[in-house]
C-alpha positions as MATLAB code, in Angstrom:
seq = 'MATQFSSLSFLTNWKTRIVYFLILPIINILLLVLIDLQYSNQFNWYVASASVIIDSGALSIQAMSQLMITDANLGIDLELIAKNPYSFYYWMTKLVTSLISGIILGIINLLLLLLFGLPLSILIKCSLMLPLTCLFGTVLGFTSWSMSWQMKNPYYFSNLFISIITIVSGVLVIISDYPKWLMVISYAFPFCEVVDFIKLNKNNLSISILVTFIWFIIGTLFYVFQIKAVLNKKIHQY';
ca = [
     -26.411  -15.169  -85.854;
     -29.111  -14.627  -83.176;
     -26.321  -13.302  -80.724;
     -25.350  -10.804  -83.647;
     -29.000   -9.951  -84.001;
     -29.799   -9.431  -79.798;
     -26.936   -7.233  -79.332;
     -28.558   -4.573  -81.704;
     -30.069   -1.917  -79.833;
     -32.702   -1.097  -82.141;
     -33.904   -5.086  -82.083;
     -34.226   -4.401  -78.100;
     -37.879   -5.127  -77.998;
     -41.316   -4.208  -80.208;
     -41.220   -0.532  -79.238;
     -37.745   -0.075  -80.497;
     -38.091   -2.348  -83.672;
     -41.685   -0.222  -84.711;
     -39.390    3.042  -84.031;
     -36.150    2.132  -86.143;
     -38.210    0.281  -89.101;
     -41.844    2.463  -89.338;
     -41.774    5.823  -87.714;
     -38.580    7.257  -88.177;
     -38.435    5.905  -91.933;
     -42.204    7.392  -92.459;
     -41.508   10.685  -90.724;
     -38.301   10.845  -92.722;
     -40.342   10.126  -96.463;
     -43.002   12.761  -95.088;
     -40.540   15.271  -94.319;
     -38.450   14.600  -97.734;
     -41.764   14.442 -100.078;
     -43.317   17.666  -98.537;
     -40.264   19.599  -99.012;
     -40.147   18.356 -102.615;
     -43.980   18.735 -103.109;
     -43.565   22.768 -101.580;
     -40.862   22.914 -104.769;
     -42.242   20.685 -107.660;
     -46.406   21.188 -106.664;
     -46.647   17.576 -107.395;
     -45.749   14.340 -105.384;
     -42.851   12.495 -106.444;
     -42.692    8.772 -105.760;
     -38.924    8.677 -106.354;
     -38.394   10.918 -103.625;
     -40.305    8.737 -101.470;
     -38.809    5.481 -102.496;
     -35.355    6.869 -102.736;
     -35.965    7.898  -98.937;
     -36.598    4.564  -98.327;
     -33.659    2.822 -100.035;
     -31.006    5.230  -98.638;
     -32.390    4.879  -94.960;
     -31.861    1.250  -95.348;
     -28.513    2.087  -96.174;
     -27.807    4.045  -93.004;
     -29.525    1.785  -90.911;
     -26.973   -0.963  -91.844;
     -24.385    1.719  -91.466;
     -25.281    1.986  -87.942;
     -25.775   -1.560  -87.440;
     -22.023   -2.639  -88.603;
     -20.588    0.107  -86.532;
     -22.885   -0.745  -83.321;
     -21.899   -4.322  -83.505;
     -18.518   -3.561  -83.562;
     -18.262   -1.115  -80.691;
     -20.447   -3.807  -78.710;
     -17.560   -6.415  -79.261;
     -15.028   -3.300  -78.385;
     -16.875   -2.994  -75.110;
     -16.931   -6.350  -74.001;
     -13.247   -7.067  -75.306;
     -13.963   -9.499  -77.836;
     -12.323   -7.321  -80.195;
      -9.152   -8.135  -78.495;
      -9.594  -11.730  -78.151;
     -10.336  -11.252  -82.003;
      -7.251   -9.744  -83.144;
      -5.026  -11.584  -80.586;
      -6.303  -15.134  -82.144;
      -7.552  -14.611  -85.912;
      -8.051  -11.163  -86.685;
      -8.998  -12.305  -90.384;
     -11.734  -14.585  -88.995;
     -14.113  -15.259  -92.018;
     -17.129  -16.436  -89.742;
     -16.764  -13.786  -87.648;
     -16.597  -10.940  -90.148;
     -19.425  -12.921  -92.556;
     -21.432  -13.123  -89.125;
     -21.163   -8.999  -89.010;
     -21.839   -8.269  -92.666;
     -24.949  -10.456  -92.788;
     -25.991   -9.430  -89.885;
     -25.913   -5.816  -90.965;
     -27.238   -6.745  -94.390;
     -30.463   -8.105  -93.189;
     -31.015   -5.217  -90.864;
     -31.080   -2.839  -93.607;
     -33.126   -5.049  -96.273;
     -36.257   -5.492  -93.507;
     -36.436   -2.046  -93.473;
     -36.521   -1.571  -96.713;
     -38.720   -4.522  -97.649;
     -41.145   -3.175  -94.906;
     -41.740    0.321  -95.849;
     -41.590   -0.344  -99.824;
     -44.565   -2.856  -99.112;
     -46.045   -0.033  -97.203;
     -45.576    2.183 -100.110;
     -47.012    0.018 -102.379;
     -50.027   -0.153 -100.423;
     -50.397    3.732 -101.159;
     -49.947    3.184 -104.439;
     -46.238    3.057 -105.173;
     -45.944    2.194 -109.388;
     -44.572   -1.381 -109.588;
     -41.564    0.046 -112.202;
     -40.174    1.923 -109.028;
     -40.547   -1.021 -106.864;
     -38.793   -3.275 -109.117;
     -35.924   -0.663 -109.390;
     -35.669   -0.010 -105.133;
     -35.647   -3.895 -104.986;
     -33.138   -4.182 -107.545;
     -31.044   -1.455 -105.368;
     -31.812   -2.374 -101.986;
     -29.150   -5.415 -101.393;
     -26.804   -3.357 -103.017;
     -27.056   -0.220 -100.843;
     -27.427   -2.328  -97.683;
     -23.857   -3.695  -98.722;
     -22.743   -0.085  -99.109;
     -23.820    0.825  -95.989;
     -22.373   -2.210  -94.321;
     -18.803   -1.407  -95.857;
     -19.198    2.470  -94.685;
     -20.371    0.926  -91.049;
     -16.889   -1.079  -91.112;
     -14.832    1.555  -91.959;
     -16.364    4.525  -89.883;
     -15.622    2.003  -86.877;
     -12.061    1.087  -87.872;
     -11.285    5.127  -88.139;
     -12.670    5.556  -84.719;
     -11.769    2.147  -82.843;
      -9.365    4.193  -80.591;
     -11.400    7.401  -80.715;
     -12.864    8.752  -77.255;
     -16.265    8.358  -79.621;
     -16.555    5.538  -81.562;
     -19.590    6.394  -83.253;
     -18.309    9.340  -84.412;
     -17.722    8.418  -88.061;
     -20.792    6.358  -88.243;
     -22.700    9.540  -87.069;
     -21.619   11.490  -89.478;
     -21.914    9.250  -92.222;
     -25.774    8.821  -91.185;
     -25.918   12.580  -90.902;
     -25.126   13.567  -94.253;
     -26.253   10.431  -96.088;
     -29.492   12.022  -97.535;
     -27.643   14.963  -98.765;
     -24.708   12.947 -100.510;
     -26.951   10.732 -102.413;
     -29.246   13.537 -103.668;
     -32.567   12.144 -102.762;
     -34.332   15.666 -103.168;
     -31.825   17.339 -105.529;
     -30.189   15.431 -108.282;
     -26.282   15.509 -108.080;
     -25.621   17.129 -111.335;
     -27.672   20.083 -109.801;
     -25.465   20.659 -106.578;
     -22.885   23.014 -106.881;
     -19.307   21.690 -107.532;
     -17.732   21.201 -104.211;
     -21.162   19.322 -102.795;
     -20.632   17.413 -105.883;
     -17.328   16.240 -105.384;
     -18.305   15.545 -101.856;
     -21.187   13.528 -102.925;
     -19.347   11.462 -105.369;
     -17.077   10.597 -102.584;
     -19.819    8.288 -101.550;
     -21.415    5.210 -102.901;
     -24.877    6.321 -102.805;
     -25.703    9.009 -105.791;
     -25.550    6.217 -108.554;
     -28.295    3.965 -106.610;
     -30.375    7.113 -106.303;
     -30.157    8.604 -109.781;
     -30.753    4.799 -111.342;
     -34.193    5.473 -109.048;
     -35.107    8.821 -110.478;
     -33.404    8.999 -113.767;
     -33.072    5.564 -114.868;
     -29.307    5.509 -115.169;
     -27.589    1.967 -114.987;
     -24.165    2.901 -114.482;
     -22.763    1.880 -111.116;
     -19.276    1.685 -111.834;
     -18.428    4.743 -109.952;
     -20.279    3.852 -106.800;
     -18.742    0.299 -106.747;
     -15.258    1.721 -106.893;
     -15.611    4.145 -103.955;
     -17.199    1.201 -102.010;
     -14.095   -0.527 -102.679;
     -11.900    2.320 -101.747;
     -13.766    2.360  -98.636;
     -13.312   -0.756  -97.588;
      -9.793   -0.698  -98.453;
      -9.566    2.622  -96.123;
     -11.367    0.648  -93.388;
      -9.087   -2.480  -93.719;
      -5.750   -0.451  -93.485;
      -7.034    1.371  -90.309;
      -8.014   -1.902  -89.277;
      -4.429   -3.464  -89.702;
      -2.287   -0.878  -88.858;
      -4.399   -0.453  -85.283;
      -4.050   -3.978  -84.258;
      -0.770   -3.762  -82.528;
      -1.478   -0.704  -80.661;
      -4.905   -2.210  -79.439;
      -3.291   -5.422  -78.160;
      -0.357   -3.028  -76.504;
      -2.771   -1.067  -74.688;
      -5.328   -3.738  -74.245;
      -8.353   -1.008  -73.254;
     -10.279    1.634  -75.350;
     -10.815    5.429  -74.471;
     -14.323    4.931  -74.197;
];
């Protein structure tokens, strides 16, 4: 596990840790809260707390994708698929590392919001959603990697997912107020019901769980179907 954490760029030193776990989330919180404040004329704890949860999911996406790409750069993926492509231990270490990374970000920033007055009821809801959101992010991180395994830019899909996660989750504007085309795109990702739980007290997460399972199936199919080609080439484009 220590090896997994040491391979993540945002855990390289204290400077990168502070940037990723404090500075970037705080900037994102302030940006979203100020935008919301301009239109609602009131400070909204739901926006601030939902921002933290979604940032945690985004970090899990980044962590999982980066772990896999690092292994690809080192040729570990070739050894894996040649010997045991479905190794429980291998995949579990990636899963746990990605989950812990996102959860730590969430805990740090939720406690920070609590110091500034975050209501306990919202904190409890966020705490319930935090592990689940990070699990969703980890699955998307795996799928984004498997889809771009043999692309010149292995971060293509993970960067794409991370860049749109705030919009498709409905942190600022609830999904039901979106135009239909954007609503459809939002429901293709598993985060909007998490935000609805925090902001609107809706406790139905069935669509998010189903969507996450579909993403996992897609990622697994991409992984399985590319194993033979990767073994034949024994080299990546990046």
